Structures are given as C-alpha cells and as structure tokens.
N, C-alpha and C positions, 0 to 999 in steps of 0.2 A: 535704410536700404544700402546694400553694398555698392561701392563705387567701382564697377567692373571695368577693366580695360576694354578699349574699343574693339580689339580683335576678338575678344570673347563674345561681345554683343553681335558682331558680324557673323561669327561662327553659328550662334544660335539662330540668327535670322536666316542663314543659309539652310539650316536644318529644317526650319519651318517652311521655307519657300519650296524646297525640292521634295520634302517629305521623306521620312525614314522608311516608309512602307512602299517605296518605289518598286515597281516590278521589273525595272531595267537593271540587269546585273552588270557589274564592272569587274575588270580584271584587277587582281592584286598587283600593285606596282612593282613588287620585287618578289623574288623567290622565297616563299614563306618557309621553305625547308632550310633556309640559311639560319645558322645558329644565332646570328645577331639580328635577325628580323623575325620578331615573334611578338605576340600580344602579352602585355601592353607596353612594349619598349617605346621609348620616346620618339623614335622615328617611324613607328608603325602607323599605317593608314588602314583603318577598319573598313572593310567592304560594306556595301549596302545590304547584302543578303548573306545568309549562312549556308545556302544551298551549295553543296559540294565541298564545304570545309571539313577538314579532318580534325576532330577534337583531340586526337593523339599527337597532332603535329601543329599545335596552335600556341600553347602557352610558352612563355620563356621559362627556362629551367630555374627552379627556385634557388639553385646554388649560385645563380648569377645576380640574385636580388639582395642588395645590401645598401647601406646608407639611407638617405631619406627616400621613402616610397610614397608618402601621401598623408592624408588627414583622416582623423576620426570625424564623423559627420553625424550629428544627432538628428533624428527624424521624428521626434515627438510632435513637432509642428505639422506633420503630414503635408509637407511641401507639395505644391502643384508640380506637374510635369514641367511647365515652363520655368519655374524657379530651379528645379533640379538641373535642367539643361544649362541654365545660365551659370549656376554655382559650380557644377561639375566641370563646365568649360573653364571657369576661372581656376579651379583646382588643377586641372590638366595643363593649361596653356600659360598661366601666369606663374605657377610654382613648379612646373615640371614633375607633376605627380604621376605615379603609375597606378595608384589604388586609392579607393576610399574604404574606410572601415566604418561600418554602420554602428550607431550607438543609440540606445533607446528603442522605442517601438511606435509604429503607426499601424493601427488596425483597420485602416480604410481599405475596402475591397479593391484589389488591383494595384495597390501601392507598390509592391515589389516589381510588378510589370513596368511601372514608371521608372523605378530605379534602374532596371535593365536597359530601358530605352535611353535614358539620360547617360548612362555609363557607356553604352554602345556607341552613340554618336560622338562621344568625347574620348573614346579609346581609353577608358578606365576599367580596371578590374575592380571587383567588389569583394570585400570580406563581409559576407552577410551575417546576421545575428539573430539568434533565438533569444529574445529578451525575457529574463525572469522578473525584472523589476525589484522593488524593495518592500512589497506589501505582503509577501508570502502566499499569494493566490496561485491558482493553477492555470492562469491565463496563458502561460508559456506553452502549454500543451496544444492549444488551438493555434497559437502562433507558429509552432513547429510544423503542425500539419498543413497549415496554409502555405507556409514557405515551401515545404517539400512538394506540395501540389503544383505550385508555380514553377519550381525548378524542373519538374517533369513535363509541364505543359507548354512552357514558353520556349520556342526553339532557340532563342538566343541565350537563354539562362546559363547553359553550360559553358558558353563562350565568354561570359562576363564574370561569373561567380567563381572566384579563386578558391574560396573555402567557406564553410559554415562554422560559426562560433556558437557555443553555448555560453551565455553570459548575461550580465557582466558580474564577475566575481561570485559565482554560485557557491564556491566552497567557503570563502570568507564570509559571505552573507548567510551561510548555513541553509541554503535553499533545499539541497538534497544531500543525503549521506554520500560519501565519496564512492561507495560501491554502486549506488544507484546512478550517480552521474556517469561513472565509467560504463555502466550498462546502456545508458542513453546514447553515449558516444558510439558504442559498438553498433547499436541498432541503427543510428543515423548513417553510419558508414555503409551498412548493408543496404539501407533504403536508397542511398545515392551512388551505389557502386557502379550501376550501369551508366551513370553520368560522369564518373571519375572526378567527383567533387569531394575534396578532402574535408575532414571535420576536426575541430579543435575546441578548446575551452579558453575563454578569456579571463585570466586570473592572476592574482598576486602570488609572489613566492610564499608569503606568509599564509595565504589561504591553503596551500599544500602543507606547509610546515606544521601548522597547528592541528593537522589531522594525520600526524605521523608520516608525512611526506606524500600521502595519497598516491603511491606509486602505481596503483591500478589505473588511476585516471591518466597519468603521464604515459603509461604503457599503451593505453588505448588510442591516444591522439595520433593523428597523421603529422601534425606540426604543432609548434608551441607558440601561443600568443601570450606575451608577458606584459603584465601591468607594471610599469616602471614609474613610480611616483615618489621619488626620494624626499620630497617636501614633508611627507608624513612620517619619516623615520624619527625615532626618538633622539637621534643625535644630529638631526638636520640643522643647518645654519643658513648658508647662502649657496646658490646654485653652483658657483665656481668651485666650491669645496665638496661637491656631491659625488665626484667620480668614485671614491672608495665605496660609497653606498650602492651605486649602480653596479660596480664590480662584484660586490658581495652577493647580490641577488642573481646576477648573471652567472657567476661561478656555480651557484647552487643548481641552477637549471642545467648548466653544462654537465655537472656531475650526475644529475638524475634524468637527463633528457634522452639518453640512448642515441646520441648523435643526430637527433632530429633538427630540422630547420626551425629557426626561432625568429620571431619578430617582437619588437617593442610596440604594442598596439595602443593601449591606453597609457600615454607617455607624455609627461609634461610637468610644468611647474606653474602654480597659479600666480596671477598678478594681484589678486585680492583674496581675502578670506570672506567667509559667509557662514551662516549657521551650520551648513553641512560640510564646509571646508575649513577645518581647524587643525593647526599643527599639533604634533605630539612632543615638540621640543620648543622651549621658550626662546630659543635662538633662531628658529626658522623665520625667514623673511619672505613675505609675499609682496612683490611689486613688479612693475613692468620690466624693470632692469633685470631682475632675477629670472623672470620668464624668458626673456631674450637670452640671458647668459646660459641657461640650461640647454637650450637648443644649440647655442654656439659651442658649448662644451661637447655635445654629442658630435657635432660637425667636425670639431677638432680631433676627435678620436676615430675618424673614419677608417684610417689605416689599421688601427687596433681592432675595431669591431669587424672589419673585413676578414680578419684571421679566425673568427669564431667558426666552429664546426659547420659544415654544409654550406659554405659560401659566404658566411658572415651574417650579421644582424641587419635586417631591414627595419627601419623605424618610422612610425607615424607620429605626427604632431597632434596632440589632443588639446584643443579641438579647433575646428574651422573658425568659429565666430563666438564672441561673448553672448550673442543672442541664443546660442545653443547651450552653453554652460558658462555662467558668469566667471570671468577671471582667467579662463583657460584659452580664450580665442586668440587667433592671430589677428583677426579683425575685432574692433570694439563694437559696441551696440549701434554706432552711427555709420558703420561700414568703412571706417578708416583703419588702415593697418597700424597696429600699435608700435611696431618696430620693423626695420628691414628684415625680411625673411627670404633667403634664397640659399638654403643648404645644398651641399653637394649631393648628387645622385650616384657618383662613382668616385673612386680615388685609386 
C-alpha cells in the first residue's frame, strides 16, 4: 500500500465527510477569467458544482503547459473510487501534478464516472484513453462508445477531460491501418465537438515512420501525444546519454506536426527488465539510478523544452507505481518512493 502523506489523507477524508454531491454552491475564490487562474493550474480551487461554469473560459491555455505535468496511471486493476481519490490526491498535492494520463483499461460499468469524481475533487485534468490492448480484438469499439456516452452524460466530464487518446501505440502494434485510424480520429472529433474535447493518438515516432510517416493521422490530431522511451533505441546506453535520442524523435514530430501542441505522455526509463521490457541495445542499462537520471535529464532541459512550438513540451512520468507496470513506477511495489522526485513545473 502506498504510504501517502498526511495532507493527502486529510483531503480525502474531507471529501468523504462533506460529499462532492453537495447541493450548496460556493463562489470561485478568484476571477476565473484571469489568465493565470484556470483549470488545472496549481493554485486553482475546483468548485463543488459545475452549474454556471463556462467551458470556454475554464481550461488553462495549452501554450502555457510545459515541464512536468503529471503521471501515467494504469487502470487495469479497476481501482475503487476511494483508492482513486487517495492516489489522485497524492499525484496532485505531493508531486504538483496537473494531469493524469490513463493507461490500460477497466471495463467496469461507471468506472470513468469514478475517474471524473476523483479528478474533480483533486483538481486534476485527465487524458482519457480508448485502449486497444495487445490481443487484436475489437473490444476497443465498445470502450470507445462507453467513454463517449459518459463524456456526454456526466456534467463534469467536459470540465475534467483534457483530451481523448487512441492508444496505446495503435500504429506500432498494427491495430488499424493508418487511414482507418485517421478516420477514427476524425469521427471522434465530430462526436465530441459539442463538448470541445480534443482527440489525439498515443504513439511512438517509429509507429508513424514505419508507415511512411502516416501524415494523415498527424493531420487529423488536435494535439500530439508522444511516446518517448529512449531505453529501447538500438543505440541506447545510459539515461544521462539519451538526450540525442530524445531530440531525434522530438525533431521528427516538430517537422511533421504542423505546429501542434505536443506532450511526452508514455515517457520514462525502466528500473528493471522483464519478458516484455527488453532493450534493443546491449549497452542499455535498466536500474533505479537510470530511471532517476532520465527524469532528472528532462528536468534539466526545461528551458530547452519550453522553446518547442506552441508553448513547449509538457511531460508525464510513466508510471505512478511499480504495481501498475513493473520497473517504471516512481513508487515501488511496497509504496516506497524509489528516489526523490520533484521535477519543475515551470522554468
């Protein structure tokens, strides 16, 4: 079990005591029209109710989002609402996160409603995910339809869901031909247009490149979620030497992304290998020090990444806990932090 800070536990208890379904409205503590007071800025206080909120005057401008923005968070375990509230509270208040990027899938009825509630009470935005999986089935279609139904029916959904991703790595995993994937993105944008929820694909540079660039997919996206996993490069060695690998992939997206906002979403360096996590270079080193060093490298490049088109690169840490994906967590399987982690959120 994660050893959560006391303020996170107290925040969760407060939520349960007062209830997030209170019928008593509260005034926003500051002028929400102010450019520096927007969801999910770190000083923003989420109101109890969405009544009267203007969805067009709610979100922080993506051009202001760079540096560390949050965590990937795997949901295959179908976490309870109580666990989501606790861990989202830790993600927000311990690590100064603005977002969670969902990974994996939970097909429990009402699960995304729980994600919305946990994110709302902790002032977190969500990068939602239509999960294709790795088995080549068409379950993703039902997941897509279920997610879209929730986005339209839950009044808080549009105020929490920053975007919807198709993933993970549908091109690299050869789930759909790139023309069909582009068509799915376009159809999703039409479905969600009245909610102003943008749509993207969560993918490696190589996933595009091995399909001739798949420019039709890139053209269809509202923003670009980039998998940055330099450990798997054929020339990888140690994390401290990986910046040229990061730059190579980033520059490819800059050249082909038409000036769109970009995030590193599935982004990290493993601390252990496993049957599904094997390097393509005999020199690649997987240990806790290199996991730490990779995130320290990104943090040290804050000023450089800030200069990238449309306000700079916002990056996620993949992933929250080793219980979610072995070796990639900031927490180990016992709930202990593997290393100090407090990257900058601005520079």
